[in-house]
MARTIMAR-94080 format. One line per field, with one value per atom (N, C-alpha, C): atom name; x, y, z; residue number from 1; residue in one letter. Coordinates in steps of 0.02 Angstrom, whole numbers. Layout:
% residues N
atom (CA	...)
x (X	...)
y (Y	...)
z (Z	...)
nr (NUM	...)
rest (A	...)
//
This chain:
% residues 151
atom (N	CA	C	N	CA	C	N	CA	C	N	CA	C	N	CA	C	N	CA	C	N	CA	C	N	CA	C	N	CA	C	N	CA	C	N	CA	C	N	CA	C	N	CA	C	N	CA	C	N	CA	C	N	CA	C	N	CA	C	N	CA	C	N	CA	C	N	CA	C	N	CA	C	N	CA	C	N	CA	C	N	CA	C	N	CA	C	N	CA	C	N	CA	C	N	CA	C	N	CA	C	N	CA	C	N	CA	C	N	CA	C	N	CA	C	N	CA	C	N	CA	C	N	CA	C	N	CA	C	N	CA	C	N	CA	C	N	CA	C	N	CA	C	N	CA	C	N	CA	C	N	CA	C	N	CA	C	N	CA	C	N	CA	C	N	CA	C	N	CA	C	N	CA	C	N	CA	C	N	CA	C	N	CA	C	N	CA	C	N	CA	C	N	CA	C	N	CA	C	N	CA	C	N	CA	C	N	CA	C	N	CA	C	N	CA	C	N	CA	C	N	CA	C	N	CA	C	N	CA	C	N	CA	C	N	CA	C	N	CA	C	N	CA	C	N	CA	C	N	CA	C	N	CA	C	N	CA	C	N	CA	C	N	CA	C	N	CA	C	N	CA	C	N	CA	C	N	CA	C	N	CA	C	N	CA	C	N	CA	C	N	CA	C	N	CA	C	N	CA	C	N	CA	C	N	CA	C	N	CA	C	N	CA	C	N	CA	C	N	CA	C	N	CA	C	N	CA	C	N	CA	C	N	CA	C	N	CA	C	N	CA	C	N	CA	C	N	CA	C	N	CA	C	N	CA	C	N	CA	C	N	CA	C	N	CA	C	N	CA	C	N	CA	C	N	CA	C	N	CA	C	N	CA	C	N	CA	C	N	CA	C	N	CA	C	N	CA	C	N	CA	C	N	CA	C	N	CA	C	N	CA	C	N	CA	C	N	CA	C	N	CA	C	N	CA	C	N	CA	C	N	CA	C	N	CA	C	N	CA	C	N	CA	C	N	CA	C	N	CA	C	N	CA	C	N	CA	C	N	CA	C	N	CA	C	N	CA	C	N	CA	C	N	CA	C	N	CA	C	N	CA	C	N	CA	C	N	CA	C	N	CA	C	N	CA	C	N	CA	C	N	CA	C	N	CA	C	N	CA	C	N	CA	C	N	CA	C	N	CA	C	N	CA	C	N	CA	C)
x (-745	-750	-847	-816	-872	-921	-993	-1040	-1002	-974	-937	-899	-883	-825	-843	-882	-924	-937	-994	-1013	-964	-910	-862	-802	-793	-725	-743	-770	-770	-730	-776	-723	-721	-639	-645	-628	-648	-677	-582	-548	-493	-462	-420	-376	-364	-404	-354	-249	-233	-169	-142	-184	-155	-169	-148	-190	-131	-73	-54	-88	-143	-186	-224	-205	-289	-300	-326	-332	-309	-236	-176	-159	-172	-156	-167	-242	-329	-311	-290	-308	-236	-187	-126	-136	-181	-184	-229	-293	-329	-297	-236	-202	-150	-142	-97	-139	-183	-248	-267	-259	-278	-208	-174	-110	-115	-115	-116	-170	-227	-272	-274	-244	-223	-163	-150	-72	-116	-138	-152	-228	-241	-292	-238	-192	-151	-125	-81	-70	-111	-207	-231	-257	-256	-283	-231	-157	-111	-128	-97	-131	-174	-239	-315	-263	-245	-247	-165	-134	-78	-124	-161	-209	-236	-293	-311	-270	-185	-155	-139	-141	-95	-144	-238	-287	-296	-278	-288	-225	-153	-115	-132	-182	-178	-263	-270	-321	-291	-242	-219	-167	-147	-85	-130	-213	-237	-291	-275	-315	-356	-385	-469	-460	-447	-442	-510	-567	-601	-635	-586	-628	-589	-506	-440	-464	-491	-500	-556	-608	-643	-613	-582	-528	-507	-455	-413	-445	-518	-548	-598	-615	-653	-581	-527	-477	-422	-451	-418	-414	-369	-339	-371	-429	-444	-366	-308	-280	-287	-317	-337	-274	-286	-228	-269	-201	-236	-221	-272	-252	-230	-162	-132	-206	-178	-230	-210	-202	-183	-237	-252	-315	-274	-291	-280	-290	-282	-288	-358	-412	-479	-494	-471	-503	-517	-504	-521	-449	-484	-434	-423	-349	-302	-289	-313	-288	-241	-214	-197	-118	-58	-5	59	45	91	42	2	-58	-32	-15	-14	78	114	195	180	157	147	113	97	23	76	153	191	238	270	292	287	224	184	199	179	177	241	294	392	382	378	420	389	297	305	322	353	371	439	464	535	540	487	497	469	458	439	492	503	562	509	546	489	431	467	405	321	334	290	294	341	349	386	369	423	458	516	585	584	647	682	651	656	604	677	640	698	658	714	675	714	686	746	809	821	866	917	937	957	975	894	881	924	919	940	1000	1056	1119	1162	1124	1150	1145	1115	1113	1178	1212	1219	1294	1288	1371	1393	1363	1383	1395	1463	1485	1474	1435	1458	1501	1561	1623	1602	1611	1589	1629	1604	1621	1706	1726	1794	1807	1859	1848	1839	1896	1883	1820	1757	1699	1661	1664	1620	1624	1711	1725	1671	1686	1667	1603	1544	1488	1456	1488	1450	1463	1539	1547	1501)
y (609	618	562	521	478	520	500	538	516	463	475	526	533	584	651	668	741	768	722	693	724	658	663	727	723	798	832	909	989	1018	1028	1075	1117	1131	1203	1229	1318	1364	1368	1358	1378	1442	1452	1528	1504	1609	1627	1640	1644	1657	1586	1558	1468	1418	1432	1406	1390	1337	1284	1215	1240	1187	1163	1090	1073	997	970	872	831	832	794	799	886	883	829	884	856	781	762	670	653	670	677	686	723	760	706	679	626	550	537	475	471	525	516	537	565	535	467	442	383	351	360	290	325	372	391	363	370	301	253	195	150	149	167	183	185	226	245	168	115	72	17	10	-70	-39	19	27	31	35	20	-40	-81	-137	-188	-165	-201	-186	-137	-122	-141	-167	-211	-265	-293	-370	-419	-302	-342	-358	-290	-298	-358	-389	-457	-514	-506	-567	-586	-488	-475	-514	-503	-527	-603	-634	-700	-720	-695	-735	-693	-654	-657	-652	-700	-770	-846	-844	-906	-905	-855	-831	-835	-808	-810	-868	-946	-996	-1011	-947	-958	-983	-1052	-1095	-1072	-1106	-1108	-1027	-957	-922	-916	-948	-935	-960	-1039	-1104	-1040	-1017	-986	-932	-880	-810	-850	-890	-919	-937	-988	-1017	-995	-927	-851	-825	-830	-776	-815	-877	-911	-920	-880	-881	-930	-947	-1035	-1002	-1068	-1077	-1115	-1085	-1087	-1109	-1165	-1206	-1219	-1193	-1174	-1254	-1293	-1327	-1333	-1349	-1318	-1345	-1323	-1335	-1298	-1367	-1307	-1350	-1322	-1329	-1367	-1425	-1463	-1406	-1454	-1415	-1408	-1458	-1454	-1432	-1383	-1343	-1359	-1429	-1483	-1451	-1481	-1436	-1464	-1469	-1537	-1536	-1574	-1569	-1604	-1660	-1726	-1705	-1698	-1705	-1715	-1775	-1800	-1775	-1779	-1752	-1691	-1643	-1574	-1567	-1605	-1590	-1646	-1689	-1717	-1651	-1608	-1580	-1520	-1487	-1451	-1475	-1515	-1567	-1574	-1560	-1585	-1534	-1469	-1378	-1347	-1365	-1354	-1364	-1447	-1495	-1451	-1432	-1391	-1311	-1265	-1222	-1256	-1300	-1284	-1322	-1357	-1383	-1308	-1261	-1217	-1163	-1157	-1080	-1003	-955	-902	-893	-937	-923	-975	-1006	-1039	-1140	-1115	-1193	-1235	-1299	-1373	-1390	-1367	-1395	-1435	-1476	-1579	-1584	-1646	-1680	-1677	-1655	-1618	-1689	-1740	-1789	-1793	-1798	-1796	-1828	-1866	-1905	-1851	-1780	-1723	-1663	-1658	-1580	-1633	-1655	-1699	-1685	-1727	-1718	-1656	-1628	-1533	-1523	-1514	-1498	-1500	-1571	-1606	-1623	-1600	-1590	-1526	-1470	-1402	-1412	-1392	-1363	-1319	-1306	-1207	-1214	-1193	-1147	-1125	-1136	-1079	-1042	-960	-895	-889	-834	-837	-762	-778	-699	-649	-664	-563	-549	-625	-606	-578	-588	-592	-529	-519	-436	-389	-407	-372	-337	-406	-397	-364	-367	-324	-226	-210	-169	-142)
z (-898	-811	-787	-788	-718	-688	-705	-650	-564	-556	-477	-482	-514	-518	-485	-540	-554	-489	-443	-384	-311	-336	-277	-284	-335	-353	-381	-336	-342	-420	-468	-528	-510	-502	-494	-538	-548	-598	-592	-696	-683	-720	-664	-668	-737	-760	-817	-826	-769	-748	-793	-738	-742	-832	-898	-961	-959	-947	-949	-934	-861	-815	-845	-903	-959	-924	-980	-933	-933	-960	-947	-847	-844	-749	-723	-737	-721	-710	-725	-733	-707	-707	-680	-599	-581	-474	-471	-518	-501	-488	-522	-534	-442	-431	-369	-308	-318	-265	-262	-317	-315	-291	-322	-247	-203	-178	-94	-44	-85	-50	-54	-117	-90	-59	-78	-17	58	72	129	156	100	132	127	111	111	198	209	293	339	326	376	385	337	308	350	335	346	452	478	527	572	537	568	575	517	513	576	600	627	688	726	763	779	754	732	768	752	737	840	836	925	971	948	1004	1007	952	945	977	983	1032	1094	1095	1197	1210	1152	1173	1208	1163	1173	1233	1269	1315	1358	1359	1414	1443	1376	1374	1362	1328	1317	1240	1251	1166	1125	1163	1124	1068	1073	1058	1016	1031	1008	945	919	883	834	850	804	781	826	793	709	756	693	629	623	590	564	585	547	486	537	489	444	437	402	316	290	223	168	142	108	42	27	-33	-83	-161	-216	-255	-264	-305	-386	-419	-488	-529	-597	-605	-682	-697	-756	-804	-867	-923	-988	-1028	-1094	-1149	-1222	-1235	-1312	-1346	-1399	-1443	-1536	-1584	-1579	-1563	-1559	-1513	-1477	-1437	-1372	-1352	-1264	-1256	-1183	-1135	-1086	-1095	-1064	-1004	-963	-894	-855	-892	-851	-894	-813	-850	-895	-882	-932	-986	-1033	-1097	-1098	-1070	-1068	-1112	-1054	-1059	-1151	-1158	-1248	-1281	-1271	-1308	-1312	-1261	-1264	-1330	-1327	-1353	-1436	-1434	-1515	-1549	-1493	-1536	-1519	-1487	-1508	-1560	-1570	-1622	-1694	-1721	-1750	-1758	-1720	-1690	-1742	-1727	-1751	-1785	-1838	-1908	-1949	-1946	-1983	-1983	-2060	-2061	-2066	-2081	-2045	-2118	-2165	-2224	-2202	-2177	-2141	-2149	-2208	-2244	-2192	-2197	-2149	-2158	-2115	-2130	-2114	-2135	-2134	-2043	-2046	-1959	-1927	-1850	-1792	-1753	-1745	-1701	-1605	-1579	-1498	-1476	-1502	-1497	-1515	-1573	-1604	-1580	-1551	-1493	-1428	-1405	-1337	-1364	-1417	-1398	-1428	-1466	-1462	-1392	-1355	-1289	-1254	-1230	-1203	-1242	-1309	-1351	-1310	-1289	-1321	-1214	-1194	-1112	-1107	-1053	-1009	-989	-983	-943	-882	-835	-761	-782	-769	-776	-745	-748	-730	-678	-650	-584	-624	-667	-725	-757	-786	-791	-761	-708	-646	-626	-615	-589	-628	-704	-758	-755	-764	-723	-689	-626	-540	-565	-594	-594	-669)
nr (1	1	1	2	2	2	3	3	3	4	4	4	5	5	5	6	6	6	7	7	7	8	8	8	9	9	9	10	10	10	11	11	11	12	12	12	13	13	13	14	14	14	15	15	15	16	16	16	17	17	17	18	18	18	19	19	19	20	20	20	21	21	21	22	22	22	23	23	23	24	24	24	25	25	25	26	26	26	27	27	27	28	28	28	29	29	29	30	30	30	31	31	31	32	32	32	33	33	33	34	34	34	35	35	35	36	36	36	37	37	37	38	38	38	39	39	39	40	40	40	41	41	41	42	42	42	43	43	43	44	44	44	45	45	45	46	46	46	47	47	47	48	48	48	49	49	49	50	50	50	51	51	51	52	52	52	53	53	53	54	54	54	55	55	55	56	56	56	57	57	57	58	58	58	59	59	59	60	60	60	61	61	61	62	62	62	63	63	63	64	64	64	65	65	65	66	66	66	67	67	67	68	68	68	69	69	69	70	70	70	71	71	71	72	72	72	73	73	73	74	74	74	75	75	75	76	76	76	77	77	77	78	78	78	79	79	79	80	80	80	81	81	81	82	82	82	83	83	83	84	84	84	85	85	85	86	86	86	87	87	87	88	88	88	89	89	89	90	90	90	91	91	91	92	92	92	93	93	93	94	94	94	95	95	95	96	96	96	97	97	97	98	98	98	99	99	99	100	100	100	101	101	101	102	102	102	103	103	103	104	104	104	105	105	105	106	106	106	107	107	107	108	108	108	109	109	109	110	110	110	111	111	111	112	112	112	113	113	113	114	114	114	115	115	115	116	116	116	117	117	117	118	118	118	119	119	119	120	120	120	121	121	121	122	122	122	123	123	123	124	124	124	125	125	125	126	126	126	127	127	127	128	128	128	129	129	129	130	130	130	131	131	131	132	132	132	133	133	133	134	134	134	135	135	135	136	136	136	137	137	137	138	138	138	139	139	139	140	140	140	141	141	141	142	142	142	143	143	143	144	144	144	145	145	145	146	146	146	147	147	147	148	148	148	149	149	149	150	150	150	151	151	151)
rest (M	M	M	T	T	T	E	E	E	A	A	A	E	E	E	K	K	K	K	K	K	T	T	T	I	I	I	P	P	P	Q	Q	Q	R	R	R	Q	Q	Q	Q	Q	Q	N	N	N	Q	Q	Q	K	K	K	V	V	V	K	K	K	W	W	W	F	F	F	D	D	D	E	E	E	E	E	E	C	C	C	R	R	R	I	I	I	E	E	E	M	M	M	I	I	I	E	E	E	R	R	R	Q	Q	Q	R	R	R	R	R	R	K	K	K	T	T	T	K	K	K	K	K	K	L	L	L	C	C	C	R	R	R	T	T	T	K	K	K	K	K	K	R	R	R	K	K	K	Y	Y	Y	I	I	I	E	E	E	N	N	N	R	R	R	I	I	I	K	K	K	Q	Q	Q	I	I	I	E	E	E	Q	Q	Q	K	K	K	F	F	F	Q	Q	Q	S	S	S	K	K	K	V	V	V	L	L	L	T	T	T	N	N	N	F	F	F	Y	Y	Y	Q	Q	Q	E	E	E	V	V	V	K	K	K	K	K	K	N	N	N	K	K	K	T	T	T	E	E	E	V	V	V	R	R	R	H	H	H	S	S	S	T	T	T	P	P	P	S	S	S	I	I	I	K	K	K	D	D	D	R	R	R	E	E	E	G	G	G	N	N	N	M	M	M	I	I	I	T	T	T	N	N	N	E	E	E	I	I	I	N	N	N	I	I	I	L	L	L	D	D	D	G	G	G	W	W	W	R	R	R	V	V	V	Y	Y	Y	F	F	F	R	R	R	E	E	E	M	M	M	L	L	L	Q	Q	Q	R	R	R	D	D	D	D	D	D	S	S	S	G	G	G	E	E	E	A	A	A	Q	Q	Q	E	E	E	E	E	E	Y	Y	Y	S	S	S	D	D	D	Q	Q	Q	V	V	V	I	I	I	C	C	C	R	R	R	N	N	N	L	L	L	T	T	T	E	E	E	E	E	E	E	E	E	I	I	I	Q	Q	Q	P	P	P	P	P	P	T	T	T	L	L	L	E	E	E	E	E	E	V	V	V	L	L	L	E	E	E	I	I	I	I	I	I	K	K	K)
//
């Protein structure tokens, strides 16, 4: 039990009649309270945002555009785009899209060339892999197959 829990959650004297109530039950009780609290916070935040949006809409409709633009700017969330990257064999970060694709190509080629014991198998070429994918035709499912899956 952490210090914060000890300060905020009072300890109850365990009733001698309730011998089954142990530490596991107490932890479950705390988890339920935590879930309820999270749910309450989410709903409060949602209501707050809805009220802010209504206020901004009212400012726009009442033609108070300077306040409207200030509120929009204040409440605007910035979208952060993550840059895809991988590490090469030496541990250097690769961020160029073409080099990333080449890195994955090399990685999977090495994985395909090894069997379970880790020994290298015969060399696979890109042509063999592509030819196997194109030769295998995938037939669309029949009506009976779809109905069987749905059941």
